[in-house]
C-alpha positions as CSV (number, residue, x, y, z in Angstrom):
1,M,16.0,37.1,2.5
2,K,12.6,37.0,1.4
3,Y,12.8,34.1,-1.0
4,I,15.0,32.1,1.5
5,A,12.1,32.7,4.5
6,W,9.7,31.6,2.0
7,T,12.3,28.3,0.7
8,A,12.2,27.4,4.4
9,R,8.9,27.3,5.4
10,I,8.2,25.8,1.9
11,I,10.5,22.6,3.5
12,V,9.4,22.6,6.4
13,F,5.9,22.3,5.5
14,L,7.0,19.2,3.0
15,V,8.7,17.1,5.7
16,I,5.8,17.8,7.9
17,A,3.4,16.6,5.4
18,G,5.6,14.0,4.7
19,V,5.5,12.0,8.1
20,F,1.8,12.5,8.6
21,H,1.5,10.7,5.0
22,Y,3.9,7.9,6.4
23,N,2.9,7.6,9.5
24,L,-1.0,8.6,9.8
25,P,-3.4,4.8,9.0
26,D,-4.5,4.7,5.0
27,R,-7.0,1.7,4.0
28,D,-6.8,-0.3,0.2
29,I,-9.9,-2.3,-0.7
30,V,-7.5,-5.4,-2.2
31,R,-8.2,-9.2,-2.7
32,I,-5.6,-11.6,-0.9
33,V,-3.7,-14.0,-3.4
34,N,-0.9,-15.1,-1.1
35,T,1.0,-14.9,1.4
36,E,4.6,-15.6,2.5
37,V,7.7,-15.4,5.1
38,R,10.7,-13.9,3.5
39,R,14.6,-13.6,5.1
40,V,15.1,-9.9,4.3
41,D,18.6,-8.6,4.4
42,F,18.3,-4.7,5.6
43,G,20.5,-2.2,3.4
44,S,20.3,1.4,3.0
45,N,16.2,0.9,3.5
46,S,16.8,-0.3,6.8
47,T,14.9,3.1,8.1
48,F,11.6,1.7,6.7
49,W,11.0,-1.7,8.4
50,Q,10.5,-2.0,12.0
51,N,12.9,-3.5,14.7
52,S,12.6,-7.2,15.4
53,G,9.1,-8.3,16.8
54,A,8.1,-8.2,20.4
55,G,9.6,-11.6,22.2
56,D,12.2,-11.9,19.4
57,A,16.3,-11.6,19.1
58,V,17.2,-7.9,18.0
59,S,18.9,-8.7,14.2
60,N,19.0,-5.0,12.2
61,V,20.8,-7.3,9.6
62,N,18.3,-9.5,8.3
63,R,15.2,-11.6,9.5
64,D,12.4,-13.2,8.4
65,V,9.3,-11.0,7.6
66,F,5.6,-11.6,6.7
67,F,4.2,-10.3,3.5
68,I,0.8,-10.0,1.9
69,E,0.5,-10.5,-2.1
70,T,-3.0,-8.8,-3.4
71,I,-4.4,-7.3,-6.3
72,Q,-5.5,-4.2,-6.4
73,P,-9.8,-4.0,-8.2
74,D,-7.6,-2.1,-11.5
75,G,-5.8,-5.4,-11.8
76,S,-2.4,-4.0,-10.2
77,P,-0.4,-5.6,-7.8
78,L,0.2,-3.8,-4.3
79,V,2.4,-6.0,-1.4
80,F,2.2,-5.2,2.3
81,R,4.6,-6.3,5.0
82,N,3.4,-7.8,8.1
83,E,5.4,-6.8,11.2
84,D,4.9,-6.0,14.7
85,T,5.3,-2.1,15.9
86,G,5.4,-2.9,19.5
87,W,6.1,-0.4,21.8
88,G,7.9,1.8,19.4
89,W,7.3,4.3,16.6
90,P,4.6,4.7,14.8
91,P,2.5,4.4,17.9
92,Y,0.2,1.6,16.5
93,F,0.9,-0.6,19.4
94,K,0.5,-4.0,17.2
95,F,1.9,-7.4,18.4
96,D,-0.3,-9.5,16.3
97,T,1.6,-9.8,13.5
98,A,0.8,-14.1,13.3
99,D,-2.3,-13.5,14.2
100,L,-3.3,-11.1,11.0
101,Q,-0.7,-13.4,8.6
102,T,-3.3,-16.1,9.1
103,Q,-6.5,-14.4,8.9
104,A,-4.6,-13.3,5.1
105,R,-4.0,-16.2,4.6
106,N,-7.9,-17.6,5.2
107,L,-9.3,-14.7,2.9
108,V,-6.8,-15.5,-0.1
109,S,-9.3,-16.2,-3.3
110,T,-9.1,-15.9,-6.7
111,E,-9.7,-13.4,-9.2
112,T,-13.4,-15.8,-10.7
113,A,-14.6,-15.8,-6.9
114,P,-13.2,-12.5,-5.2
115,T,-13.0,-11.9,-1.5
116,W,-12.7,-8.0,-1.4
117,V,-10.8,-7.1,2.2
118,A,-10.0,-3.3,3.3
119,V,-6.0,-3.6,4.9
120,R,-5.6,-0.8,7.0
121,H,-2.1,-0.1,6.7
122,Y,0.9,2.5,7.0
123,G,4.0,3.5,4.9
124,W,4.6,3.8,1.6
125,R,5.1,1.5,-1.3
126,A,8.1,2.1,-3.2
127,Q,9.7,-0.4,-5.6
128,I,12.9,2.1,-6.5
129,F,13.7,1.5,-2.9
130,S,12.2,-2.0,-2.0
131,I,9.8,-0.3,0.7
132,F,6.7,-2.0,1.8
133,P,3.4,-0.6,3.7
134,N,3.1,-2.1,7.1
135,A,-0.3,-4.0,7.1
136,T,-2.3,-3.3,10.6
137,S,-6.0,-4.7,10.3
138,I,-7.8,-6.8,7.5
139,E,-11.6,-6.4,7.5
140,P,-13.8,-7.7,4.7
141,V,-15.9,-5.6,2.7
142,P,-18.8,-6.0,0.3
143,G,-17.0,-5.2,-2.8
144,P,-14.5,-3.0,-4.8
145,D,-16.5,-0.4,-4.6
146,T,-16.9,-0.2,-0.9
147,R,-16.8,3.8,0.1
148,L,-14.0,3.9,3.2
149,I,-14.1,7.6,5.0
150,P,-11.1,8.0,7.0
151,W,-12.7,9.3,10.3
152,F,-9.4,8.7,12.2
153,N,-7.4,11.0,9.9
154,I,-10.2,13.8,9.7
155,I,-10.4,14.2,13.4
156,F,-6.6,13.7,14.1
157,L,-5.5,16.7,11.4
158,T,-8.5,18.7,12.7
159,I,-6.7,18.4,16.4
160,V,-3.4,19.5,15.0
161,L,-5.0,22.4,12.7
162,I,-6.6,23.7,16.3
163,I,-3.6,23.6,18.2
164,S,-1.0,24.3,16.0
165,A,-3.3,27.5,15.2
166,T,-3.9,28.3,19.0
167,I,-0.1,28.0,19.2
168,W,0.4,30.7,16.5
169,R,-1.7,32.7,18.2
170,L,-0.4,32.9,21.4
171,W,3.3,33.4,19.6
172,R,1.8,36.1,17.6
173,N,0.6,37.9,20.6
174,F,3.2,37.2,22.8
175,R,5.4,38.6,19.8
176,Q,2.9,42.1,19.1
177,A,3.3,42.6,23.4
178,R,6.8,41.8,24.3
179,I,9.5,41.5,21.2
180,D,8.0,43.9,18.3
181,P,7.8,47.0,21.0
182,V,11.6,45.9,21.5
183,I,12.6,45.8,18.1
184,E,11.4,48.8,17.2
185,D,12.8,50.5,20.4
186,I,16.3,49.4,18.8
187,E,15.6,50.3,15.7
188,E,14.4,54.3,16.8
189,D,18.0,53.9,18.6
190,V,19.4,53.0,15.7
191,D,18.1,55.8,13.5
192,I,18.8,58.6,16.3
193,A,22.2,56.9,16.6
194,R,22.8,57.6,12.3
195,D,21.2,60.7,12.3
196,R,23.7,61.9,15.6
197,V,26.9,60.3,13.4
198,G,25.7,61.4,10.0
199,G,25.7,65.1,11.4
200,F,28.6,65.0,13.1
201,F,30.6,64.0,9.9
202,S,28.5,66.9,8.1
203,R,29.9,69.3,10.3
204,L,33.3,68.3,10.5
205,F,33.9,67.9,6.5
206,G,31.7,71.0,6.2
207,R,34.2,73.2,7.5
208,K,36.0,75.4,5.6
């Protein structure tokens, strides 16, 4: 029973950590090499794509999607999708997809004359599932070694930890004051009943 409880806790922790890791913003320093529009046919990975953009016709089968192709400082490629989040989840309230695509196109550079930018995004890049992180903003930076501090994530996770600790403390106090005494009384009554039943059978079968 103890192992089952710990396994359940670990699974819950991993699910929560995965949700936070996917939805919280991250930034990568990259060099933009190309921008394009692709017709995407959605399949089993449709969960990792946004709905149609604000004002567009709703389509869960296929639609045109903006992409931003980049190169990281170590030379490896990193491709972003550029989709509106609108009023949906996650709550980035992004409505400027076309503007962001224009900004990205204006920042295209070459390897000999690079222009480094920090792309703010959420989501994962998984080639096996053909999913891409969604870019939410682009900001030029001095160089590939620019240090980026995730202040939003630090503040957000700190608040979440404080709220979680407060809820846990309130629950623990409530359990100790209300639930534990009831459980102890029930266990005590069960022990008394067990002793009485045991004594009865002892007297019954102990007679000659």
